[in-house]
N, CA, C and O atoms as CSV, one atom per row, in Angstrom:
chain,resi,resn,atom,element,x,y,z
A,1,MET,N,N,62.958,162.947,121.121
A,1,MET,CA,C,63.438,162.671,119.834
A,1,MET,C,C,62.580,162.848,118.872
A,1,MET,O,O,61.380,163.066,119.037
A,2,ILE,N,N,63.356,162.735,117.453
A,2,ILE,CA,C,62.537,163.196,116.667
A,2,ILE,C,C,62.570,161.699,115.472
A,2,ILE,O,O,63.641,161.108,115.334
A,3,ILE,N,N,61.552,161.313,114.841
A,3,ILE,CA,C,61.228,160.225,114.292
A,3,ILE,C,C,61.706,161.026,113.037
A,3,ILE,O,O,61.488,162.214,112.802
A,4,LYS,N,N,62.493,160.009,112.184
A,4,LYS,CA,C,62.484,160.429,110.860
A,4,LYS,C,C,62.024,160.266,110.010
A,4,LYS,O,O,61.855,159.050,109.916
A,5,ARG,N,N,61.450,161.016,108.769
A,5,ARG,CA,C,60.066,160.811,107.814
A,5,ARG,C,C,60.196,159.495,107.154
A,5,ARG,O,O,59.171,158.906,106.811
A,6,SER,N,N,61.337,158.992,106.948
A,6,SER,CA,C,61.438,157.356,105.999
A,6,SER,C,C,61.171,156.371,107.481
A,6,SER,O,O,60.624,155.295,107.239
A,7,THR,N,N,61.466,156.606,108.805
A,7,THR,CA,C,61.189,155.661,109.449
A,7,THR,C,C,59.680,155.715,109.561
A,7,THR,O,O,59.061,154.675,109.337
A,8,LEU,N,N,59.006,156.846,109.892
A,8,LEU,CA,C,57.388,157.048,109.527
A,8,LEU,C,C,56.767,156.308,108.664
A,8,LEU,O,O,55.822,155.542,108.853
A,9,MET,N,N,57.481,156.628,107.440
A,9,MET,CA,C,56.867,156.075,106.517
A,9,MET,C,C,57.025,154.379,106.244
A,9,MET,O,O,56.244,153.698,105.579
A,10,LEU,N,N,57.886,154.043,106.738
A,10,LEU,CA,C,58.408,152.591,106.951
A,10,LEU,C,C,57.228,151.982,108.015
A,10,LEU,O,O,56.548,151.006,107.696
A,11,LEU,N,N,57.116,152.475,108.938
A,11,LEU,CA,C,56.255,152.148,110.054
A,11,LEU,C,C,54.751,152.139,109.435
A,11,LEU,O,O,53.998,151.197,109.682
A,12,LEU,N,N,54.447,152.967,108.818
A,12,LEU,CA,C,53.127,153.530,108.165
A,12,LEU,C,C,52.786,151.836,107.374
A,12,LEU,O,O,52.018,150.916,107.657
A,13,MET,N,N,53.850,152.077,106.242
A,13,MET,CA,C,53.818,150.884,105.351
A,13,MET,C,C,53.686,149.594,105.804
A,13,MET,O,O,53.065,148.750,105.158
A,14,ALA,N,N,54.413,149.282,107.251
A,14,ALA,CA,C,54.425,148.109,107.544
A,14,ALA,C,C,53.341,147.661,108.258
A,14,ALA,O,O,52.982,146.484,108.226
A,15,ALA,N,N,52.565,148.876,109.169
A,15,ALA,CA,C,51.022,148.551,109.404
A,15,ALA,C,C,50.087,148.059,108.386
A,15,ALA,O,O,49.273,147.136,108.351
A,16,ALA,N,N,50.542,149.149,107.409
A,16,ALA,CA,C,49.203,148.596,106.453
A,16,ALA,C,C,49.375,147.158,105.710
A,16,ALA,O,O,48.407,146.435,105.473
A,17,VAL,N,N,50.702,146.827,105.372
A,17,VAL,CA,C,50.718,145.494,105.127
A,17,VAL,C,C,50.607,144.421,105.943
A,17,VAL,O,O,50.588,143.244,105.582
A,18,SER,N,N,50.526,144.874,107.147
A,18,SER,CA,C,50.186,143.742,108.340
A,18,SER,C,C,48.895,143.544,108.371
A,18,SER,O,O,48.414,142.431,108.587
A,19,VAL,N,N,48.042,144.835,108.113
A,19,VAL,CA,C,46.328,144.614,108.008
A,19,VAL,C,C,46.067,143.875,106.762
A,19,VAL,O,O,45.549,142.758,106.793
A,20,ALA,N,N,46.369,144.393,105.787
A,20,ALA,CA,C,46.229,143.578,104.507
A,20,ALA,C,C,46.549,142.073,104.617
A,20,ALA,O,O,45.687,141.239,104.340
A,21,LEU,N,N,47.664,141.758,104.981
A,21,LEU,CA,C,47.793,140.181,105.409
A,21,LEU,C,C,46.787,139.602,106.324
A,21,LEU,O,O,46.539,138.410,106.147
A,22,PHE,N,N,46.137,140.246,107.308
A,22,PHE,CA,C,45.268,140.138,108.519
A,22,PHE,C,C,43.921,139.803,107.447
A,22,PHE,O,O,43.376,138.700,107.490
A,23,VAL,N,N,43.535,140.707,106.647
A,23,VAL,CA,C,42.223,140.795,105.895
A,23,VAL,C,C,42.287,139.239,104.634
A,23,VAL,O,O,41.429,138.372,104.468
A,24,VAL,N,N,43.355,139.369,104.096
A,24,VAL,CA,C,43.294,138.350,103.155
A,24,VAL,C,C,43.659,137.092,104.166
A,24,VAL,O,O,42.952,136.177,103.742
A,25,LYS,N,N,44.289,136.679,105.107
A,25,LYS,CA,C,44.246,135.663,105.741
A,25,LYS,C,C,42.672,135.083,106.154
A,25,LYS,O,O,42.233,133.950,105.956
A,26,TYR,N,N,42.092,136.068,106.690
A,26,TYR,CA,C,40.783,135.573,106.964
A,26,TYR,C,C,39.689,135.514,105.868
A,26,TYR,O,O,38.622,134.905,105.951
A,27,ARG,N,N,40.164,136.296,104.766
A,27,ARG,CA,C,39.237,136.072,103.357
A,27,ARG,C,C,39.386,134.817,102.900
A,27,ARG,O,O,38.425,134.267,102.363
A,28,VAL,N,N,40.921,133.995,103.072
A,28,VAL,CA,C,41.343,133.021,102.702
A,28,VAL,C,C,40.523,131.838,103.197
A,28,VAL,O,O,39.936,131.025,102.483
A,29,GLN,N,N,40.581,131.870,104.779
A,29,GLN,CA,C,40.024,131.003,105.786
A,29,GLN,C,C,38.476,130.685,104.747
A,29,GLN,O,O,38.059,129.700,104.139
A,30,ASP,N,N,37.966,132.105,104.963
A,30,ASP,CA,C,36.401,131.768,104.515
A,30,ASP,C,C,36.107,131.074,103.226
A,30,ASP,O,O,35.206,130.248,103.080
A,31,LEU,N,N,37.088,131.545,102.139
A,31,LEU,CA,C,36.930,130.762,101.080
A,31,LEU,C,C,37.073,129.262,101.206
A,31,LEU,O,O,36.278,128.415,100.798
A,32,ASP,N,N,38.232,129.072,101.846
A,32,ASP,CA,C,38.690,127.520,102.079
A,32,ASP,C,C,37.280,126.590,102.785
A,32,ASP,O,O,36.893,125.504,102.354
A,33,ASP,N,N,36.654,127.378,104.001
A,33,ASP,CA,C,35.495,126.668,104.222
A,33,ASP,C,C,34.098,126.362,103.445
A,33,ASP,O,O,33.339,125.396,103.528
A,34,GLN,N,N,34.036,127.670,102.575
A,34,GLN,CA,C,33.283,127.396,101.653
A,34,GLN,C,C,33.565,126.150,100.299
A,34,GLN,O,O,32.822,125.483,99.578
A,35,MET,N,N,34.726,126.270,100.427
A,35,MET,CA,C,35.215,125.187,99.306
A,35,MET,C,C,35.005,123.621,99.789
A,35,MET,O,O,34.741,122.698,99.018
A,36,ARG,N,N,35.168,123.510,101.172
A,36,ARG,CA,C,34.911,122.570,101.990
A,36,ARG,C,C,33.735,121.994,101.803
A,36,ARG,O,O,33.491,120.857,101.399
A,37,ASP,N,N,32.787,123.125,102.224
A,37,ASP,CA,C,31.088,122.840,102.476
A,37,ASP,C,C,30.821,122.361,101.168
A,37,ASP,O,O,30.205,121.296,101.212
A,38,LEU,N,N,31.119,122.859,99.745
A,38,LEU,CA,C,30.838,122.337,98.515
A,38,LEU,C,C,31.462,121.428,98.090
A,38,LEU,O,O,30.968,120.929,97.079
A,39,SER,N,N,32.620,120.864,98.540
A,39,SER,CA,C,33.098,119.792,98.360
A,39,SER,C,C,31.952,118.660,98.895
A,39,SER,O,O,31.389,117.800,98.217
A,40,ARG,N,N,31.769,119.008,100.616
A,40,ARG,CA,C,30.433,117.794,100.847
A,40,ARG,C,C,29.993,117.795,100.515
A,40,ARG,O,O,29.787,116.661,100.082
A,41,GLU,N,N,28.937,118.898,99.984
A,41,GLU,CA,C,27.814,118.746,98.973
A,41,GLU,C,C,27.773,118.162,97.837
A,41,GLU,O,O,26.763,117.576,97.446
A,42,ILE,N,N,29.072,118.261,97.032
A,42,ILE,CA,C,28.994,117.391,95.837
A,42,ILE,C,C,29.179,116.002,95.999
A,42,ILE,O,O,28.808,115.219,95.125
A,43,VAL,N,N,29.835,115.550,97.266
A,43,VAL,CA,C,29.873,114.110,97.412
A,43,VAL,C,C,28.565,113.939,97.912
A,43,VAL,O,O,28.142,112.930,97.349
A,44,GLU,N,N,27.698,114.383,98.669
A,44,GLU,CA,C,26.292,113.937,99.067
A,44,GLU,C,C,25.723,113.953,98.019
A,44,GLU,O,O,25.024,112.942,97.948
A,45,THR,N,N,25.627,114.637,97.038
A,45,THR,CA,C,24.682,114.827,96.024
A,45,THR,C,C,25.573,113.356,95.027
A,45,THR,O,O,24.755,112.962,94.196
A,46,GLN,N,N,26.370,112.866,94.962
A,46,GLN,CA,C,26.813,111.950,94.164
A,46,GLN,C,C,26.647,110.620,94.521
A,46,GLN,O,O,26.696,109.659,93.754
A,47,GLU,N,N,26.339,110.596,96.376
A,47,GLU,CA,C,26.022,109.639,96.861
A,47,GLU,C,C,24.440,109.337,96.280
A,47,GLU,O,O,24.104,108.308,95.694
A,48,SER,N,N,23.626,110.408,96.570
A,48,SER,CA,C,22.491,110.689,96.300
A,48,SER,C,C,21.814,109.922,94.872
A,48,SER,O,O,20.878,109.179,94.575
A,49,ILE,N,N,22.887,110.597,94.267
A,49,ILE,CA,C,22.791,109.925,92.580
A,49,ILE,C,C,23.108,108.505,92.474
A,49,ILE,O,O,22.762,107.806,91.521
A,50,HIS,N,N,23.490,108.274,93.050
A,50,HIS,CA,C,24.300,106.604,93.279
A,50,HIS,C,C,22.958,105.798,93.606
A,50,HIS,O,O,22.460,104.909,92.915
A,51,VAL,N,N,22.474,106.328,94.852
A,51,VAL,CA,C,21.413,105.536,95.403
A,51,VAL,C,C,20.189,105.473,94.420
A,51,VAL,O,O,19.605,104.419,94.169
A,52,LEU,N,N,19.862,106.658,93.901
A,52,LEU,CA,C,18.528,106.833,92.960
A,52,LEU,C,C,18.869,105.821,91.763
A,52,LEU,O,O,18.004,104.998,91.462
A,53,LYS,N,N,20.025,105.838,91.100
A,53,LYS,CA,C,20.221,104.879,90.415
A,53,LYS,C,C,20.339,103.798,90.523
A,53,LYS,O,O,19.846,103.115,89.625
A,54,SER,N,N,20.757,103.380,91.199
A,54,SER,CA,C,20.239,101.743,92.231
A,54,SER,C,C,18.729,101.399,92.314
A,54,SER,O,O,18.212,100.327,92.001
A,55,GLU,N,N,18.051,102.632,92.848
A,55,GLU,CA,C,16.566,102.398,93.130
A,55,GLU,C,C,16.081,101.872,91.850
A,55,GLU,O,O,15.608,100.745,91.699
A,56,TRP,N,N,16.228,102.758,90.940
A,56,TRP,CA,C,15.815,103.005,89.291
A,56,TRP,C,C,16.182,101.662,88.350
A,56,TRP,O,O,15.513,101.176,87.439
A,57,ALA,N,N,17.492,101.227,88.895
A,57,ALA,CA,C,17.576,99.675,88.237
A,57,ALA,C,C,16.641,99.016,88.724
A,57,ALA,O,O,15.807,98.585,87.929
A,58,HIS,N,N,16.459,98.697,90.314
A,58,HIS,CA,C,15.731,98.018,90.708
A,58,HIS,C,C,14.179,98.226,90.626
A,58,HIS,O,O,13.405,97.317,90.925
A,59,LEU,N,N,13.815,99.294,90.264
A,59,LEU,CA,C,12.469,99.431,89.654
A,59,LEU,C,C,12.331,99.244,88.497
A,59,LEU,O,O,11.132,99.065,88.287
A,60,ASN,N,N,12.971,99.176,87.493
A,60,ASN,CA,C,12.677,98.734,86.479
A,60,ASN,C,C,13.504,97.544,86.042
A,60,ASN,O,O,14.146,97.646,84.997
A,61,GLN,N,N,13.543,96.535,86.679
A,61,GLN,CA,C,13.750,94.991,86.498
A,61,GLN,C,C,12.744,94.523,85.808
A,61,GLN,O,O,11.607,94.557,86.280
A,62,PRO,N,N,13.021,93.973,84.492
A,62,PRO,CA,C,11.733,93.181,83.353
A,62,PRO,C,C,10.923,92.657,84.284
A,62,PRO,O,O,9.892,93.224,84.646
A,63,ALA,N,N,11.384,91.374,84.811
A,63,ALA,CA,C,10.642,90.505,85.698
A,63,ALA,C,C,9.450,91.418,86.543
A,63,ALA,O,O,8.226,91.290,86.530
A,64,ARG,N,N,10.314,92.379,87.271
A,64,ARG,CA,C,9.163,93.065,88.423
A,64,ARG,C,C,7.930,93.526,87.640
A,64,ARG,O,O,6.746,93.225,87.786
A,65,LEU,N,N,8.537,94.341,86.768
A,65,LEU,CA,C,7.618,95.306,85.831
A,65,LEU,C,C,6.747,94.177,85.292
A,65,LEU,O,O,5.601,94.575,85.086
A,66,ARG,N,N,6.988,92.562,84.925
A,66,ARG,CA,C,6.087,92.145,84.266
A,66,ARG,C,C,5.216,91.473,85.419
A,66,ARG,O,O,4.116,91.083,85.027
A,67,THR,N,N,5.417,91.323,86.379
A,67,THR,CA,C,4.647,91.073,87.442
A,67,THR,C,C,3.486,92.208,87.909
A,67,THR,O,O,2.313,91.965,88.196
A,68,LEU,N,N,4.096,93.392,87.901
A,68,LEU,CA,C,3.307,94.457,88.333
A,68,LEU,C,C,2.150,94.647,87.333
A,68,LEU,O,O,1.042,94.965,87.765
A,69,ALA,N,N,2.410,94.423,85.699
A,69,ALA,CA,C,1.885,94.658,84.779
A,69,ALA,C,C,0.735,93.807,85.025
A,69,ALA,O,O,-0.385,94.212,85.337
A,70,GLY,N,N,1.070,92.657,84.872
A,70,GLY,CA,C,-0.036,91.389,85.093
A,70,GLY,C,C,-0.822,91.659,86.082
A,70,GLY,O,O,-1.993,91.327,85.899
A,71,LYS,N,N,-0.489,92.319,87.410
A,71,LYS,CA,C,-1.266,92.237,88.532
A,71,LYS,C,C,-2.306,93.553,88.325
A,71,LYS,O,O,-3.469,93.425,88.706
A,72,TYR,N,N,-1.940,94.592,87.823
A,72,TYR,CA,C,-2.710,95.736,87.896
A,72,TYR,C,C,-3.184,96.044,86.474
A,72,TYR,O,O,-4.005,96.956,86.368
A,73,LEU,N,N,-2.730,95.331,85.224
A,73,LEU,CA,C,-3.276,95.962,84.187
A,73,LEU,C,C,-4.111,94.970,83.804
A,73,LEU,O,O,-4.172,94.011,84.572
A,74,GLU,N,N,-4.835,94.937,82.727
A,74,GLU,CA,C,-5.748,94.548,82.198
A,74,GLU,C,C,-5.160,94.130,80.828
A,74,GLU,O,O,-5.853,94.520,79.888
A,75,VAL,N,N,-4.042,93.425,80.479
A,75,VAL,CA,C,-3.461,93.482,78.998
A,75,VAL,C,C,-2.780,91.892,79.255
A,75,VAL,O,O,-2.272,91.439,80.281
A,76,GLY,N,N,-2.927,91.419,78.271
A,76,GLY,CA,C,-2.171,90.139,77.613
A,76,GLY,C,C,-1.258,90.244,76.778
A,76,GLY,O,O,-0.664,91.258,76.413
A,77,PRO,N,N,-1.097,88.854,76.364
A,77,PRO,CA,C,-0.031,88.685,75.008
A,77,PRO,C,C,-0.806,89.345,74.068
A,77,PRO,O,O,-2.009,89.260,74.313
A,78,LEU,N,N,-0.469,90.081,72.904
A,78,LEU,CA,C,-0.641,90.603,71.604
A,78,LEU,C,C,-1.333,89.262,70.663
A,78,LEU,O,O,-0.633,88.249,70.637
A,79,ASP,N,N,-2.341,89.227,70.084
A,79,ASP,CA,C,-2.534,88.246,69.056
A,79,ASP,C,C,-2.873,88.996,67.819
A,79,ASP,O,O,-2.906,90.218,67.959
A,80,ALA,N,N,-3.120,88.546,66.694
A,80,ALA,CA,C,-3.633,88.646,65.519
A,80,ALA,C,C,-4.897,89.788,65.546
A,80,ALA,O,O,-4.758,90.919,65.080
A,81,GLU,N,N,-6.399,89.202,66.294
A,81,GLU,CA,C,-7.266,89.844,66.642
A,81,GLU,C,C,-7.029,90.946,67.312
A,81,GLU,O,O,-7.431,91.990,66.800
A,82,ARG,N,N,-6.521,90.991,68.250
A,82,ARG,CA,C,-6.148,92.444,68.928
A,82,ARG,C,C,-5.366,93.524,68.059
A,82,ARG,O,O,-5.642,94.716,67.922
A,83,ILE,N,N,-4.522,92.936,67.615
A,83,ILE,CA,C,-3.458,94.125,66.881
A,83,ILE,C,C,-4.896,94.690,65.671
A,83,ILE,O,O,-4.976,95.919,65.658
A,84,GLY,N,N,-5.908,94.005,64.768
A,84,GLY,CA,C,-6.662,94.421,63.719
A,84,GLY,C,C,-6.017,94.716,62.585
A,84,GLY,O,O,-4.797,94.609,62.462
A,85,ASP,N,N,-6.660,95.037,61.848
A,85,ASP,CA,C,-6.403,95.403,60.209
A,85,ASP,C,C,-5.786,96.935,60.445
A,85,ASP,O,O,-6.433,97.890,60.874
A,86,ALA,N,N,-4.463,96.939,60.085
A,86,ALA,CA,C,-3.745,98.100,60.170
A,86,ALA,C,C,-4.283,99.120,59.169
A,86,ALA,O,O,-4.380,100.315,59.446
A,87,GLY,N,N,-4.631,98.589,57.983
A,87,GLY,CA,C,-4.685,99.483,56.755
A,87,GLY,C,C,-6.161,100.219,57.259
A,87,GLY,O,O,-6.485,101.333,56.846
A,88,ARG,N,N,-6.712,99.696,57.886
A,88,ARG,CA,C,-8.300,100.251,58.343
A,88,ARG,C,C,-7.865,101.181,59.418
A,88,ARG,O,O,-8.328,102.304,59.216
A,89,MET,N,N,-7.311,101.123,60.233
A,89,MET,CA,C,-6.662,101.737,61.419
A,89,MET,C,C,-6.056,103.052,60.966
A,89,MET,O,O,-6.186,104.200,61.391
A,90,LEU,N,N,-5.523,102.654,60.212
A,90,LEU,CA,C,-4.452,104.045,59.265
A,90,LEU,C,C,-5.261,105.004,58.785
A,90,LEU,O,O,-5.098,106.222,58.870
A,91,ASP,N,N,-6.438,104.208,58.104
A,91,ASP,CA,C,-7.417,105.267,57.436
A,91,ASP,C,C,-8.267,106.275,58.277
A,91,ASP,O,O,-8.595,107.419,57.964
A,92,GLN,N,N,-8.572,105.513,59.525
A,92,GLN,CA,C,-9.452,106.322,60.495
A,92,GLN,C,C,-8.577,107.597,61.212
A,92,GLN,O,O,-9.095,108.612,61.677
A,93,LEU,N,N,-7.209,107.309,61.186
A,93,LEU,CA,C,-6.243,108.532,61.775
A,93,LEU,C,C,-6.548,109.890,60.947
A,93,LEU,O,O,-6.815,109.666,59.767
A,94,PRO,N,N,-6.561,111.181,61.307
A,94,PRO,CA,C,-6.656,112.199,61.021
A,94,PRO,C,C,-5.382,112.707,60.066
A,94,PRO,O,O,-4.223,112.676,60.479
A,95,ALA,N,N,-5.677,113.083,59.003
A,95,ALA,CA,C,-4.365,113.806,58.327
A,95,ALA,C,C,-3.599,114.576,58.984
A,95,ALA,O,O,-3.965,115.270,59.933
A,96,ARG,N,N,-2.357,114.509,58.483
A,96,ARG,CA,C,-1.456,115.388,59.160
A,96,ARG,C,C,-1.647,117.223,58.697
A,96,ARG,O,O,-2.189,117.338,57.598
A,97,PRO,N,N,-1.396,118.162,59.163
A,97,PRO,CA,C,-1.704,119.339,59.275
A,97,PRO,C,C,-1.495,119.415,57.747
A,97,PRO,O,O,-2.380,119.556,56.903
A,98,GLU,N,N,0.009,119.280,57.514
A,98,GLU,CA,C,0.595,119.902,56.186
A,98,GLU,C,C,-0.155,118.976,55.206
A,98,GLU,O,O,-0.773,119.593,54.338
A,99,GLU,N,N,-0.232,117.728,55.157
A,99,GLU,CA,C,-0.821,117.040,54.142
A,99,GLU,C,C,-2.625,117.215,54.155
A,99,GLU,O,O,-3.277,116.645,53.281
A,100,ALA,N,N,-3.190,117.902,55.038
A,100,ALA,CA,C,-4.490,118.632,54.665
A,100,ALA,C,C,-4.467,119.458,54.259
A,100,ALA,O,O,-5.361,119.694,53.447
A,101,ALA,N,N,-3.485,120.445,54.511
A,101,ALA,CA,C,-3.440,121.747,53.350
A,101,ALA,C,C,-3.235,121.545,51.887
A,101,ALA,O,O,-3.802,122.061,50.923
A,102,LYS,N,N,-2.121,120.514,51.979
A,102,LYS,CA,C,-1.747,120.008,50.437
A,102,LYS,C,C,-3.438,119.507,49.849
A,102,LYS,O,O,-3.905,120.029,48.836
A,103,ASP,N,N,-4.048,118.673,50.476
A,103,ASP,CA,C,-5.194,118.099,49.877
A,103,ASP,C,C,-6.012,119.383,49.832
A,103,ASP,O,O,-6.288,119.679,48.670
A,104,SER,N,N,-6.398,120.081,50.571
A,104,SER,CA,C,-7.371,121.052,50.000
A,104,SER,C,C,-7.003,122.099,48.964
A,104,SER,O,O,-7.725,122.715,48.180
A,105,GLU,N,N,-5.588,122.143,49.180
A,105,GLU,CA,C,-5.088,123.006,47.462
A,105,GLU,C,C,-5.317,122.211,46.259
A,105,GLU,O,O,-5.519,122.753,45.173
A,106,THR,N,N,-5.289,120.737,46.440
A,106,THR,CA,C,-5.397,119.943,45.539
A,106,THR,C,C,-6.978,119.977,45.167
A,106,THR,O,O,-7.260,120.236,43.997
A,107,ALA,N,N,-7.746,119.796,45.847
A,107,ALA,CA,C,-9.350,119.809,45.967
A,107,ALA,C,C,-9.711,121.263,45.089
A,107,ALA,O,O,-10.378,121.375,44.060
A,108,LYS,N,N,-8.999,122.340,45.911
A,108,LYS,CA,C,-9.408,123.180,45.145
A,108,LYS,C,C,-8.956,123.742,43.461
A,108,LYS,O,O,-9.614,124.507,42.756
A,109,ALA,N,N,-7.890,123.209,43.194
A,109,ALA,CA,C,-7.623,123.102,41.969
A,109,ALA,C,C,-8.459,122.215,41.249
A,109,ALA,O,O,-8.712,122.541,40.089
A,110,GLU,N,N,-8.912,121.232,41.660
A,110,GLU,CA,C,-9.477,120.303,40.559
A,110,GLU,C,C,-10.892,120.910,40.580
A,110,GLU,O,O,-11.589,120.686,39.591
A,111,ASP,N,N,-11.352,121.572,41.475
A,111,ASP,CA,C,-12.643,122.189,41.240
A,111,ASP,C,C,-12.704,123.529,40.265
A,111,ASP,O,O,-13.633,123.894,39.544
A,112,VAL,N,N,-11.536,124.082,40.460
A,112,VAL,CA,C,-11.369,125.418,39.001
A,112,VAL,C,C,-11.665,124.673,37.910
A,112,VAL,O,O,-12.355,125.213,37.046
A,113,GLN,N,N,-11.225,123.313,37.713
A,113,GLN,CA,C,-10.689,123.086,36.183
A,113,GLN,C,C,-12.183,122.360,36.173
A,113,GLN,O,O,-12.605,121.829,35.146
């Protein structure tokens, strides 16, 4: 029995399509598994972020910080004596680099005259 050429071609094409569908099916399953894993990771990360935000809110409560500052830091309320003379303190600060360059140029110009 002789198989016609067209029948043979159809059988080969059907086999090729079957193999392609098989490959695509397993590739889609792998991608679906990856997506499920990523979704699970996203949920876990969001839960972790929620827990960290809750911890941060607890750790930054003003009353708690005030208690810890009083316990571990040697600071008290500010008064006028502790603040000092602001004008005198500002004179003690070094000049900004831009201002220092301008001052040196001004001094050079005055020396030339």
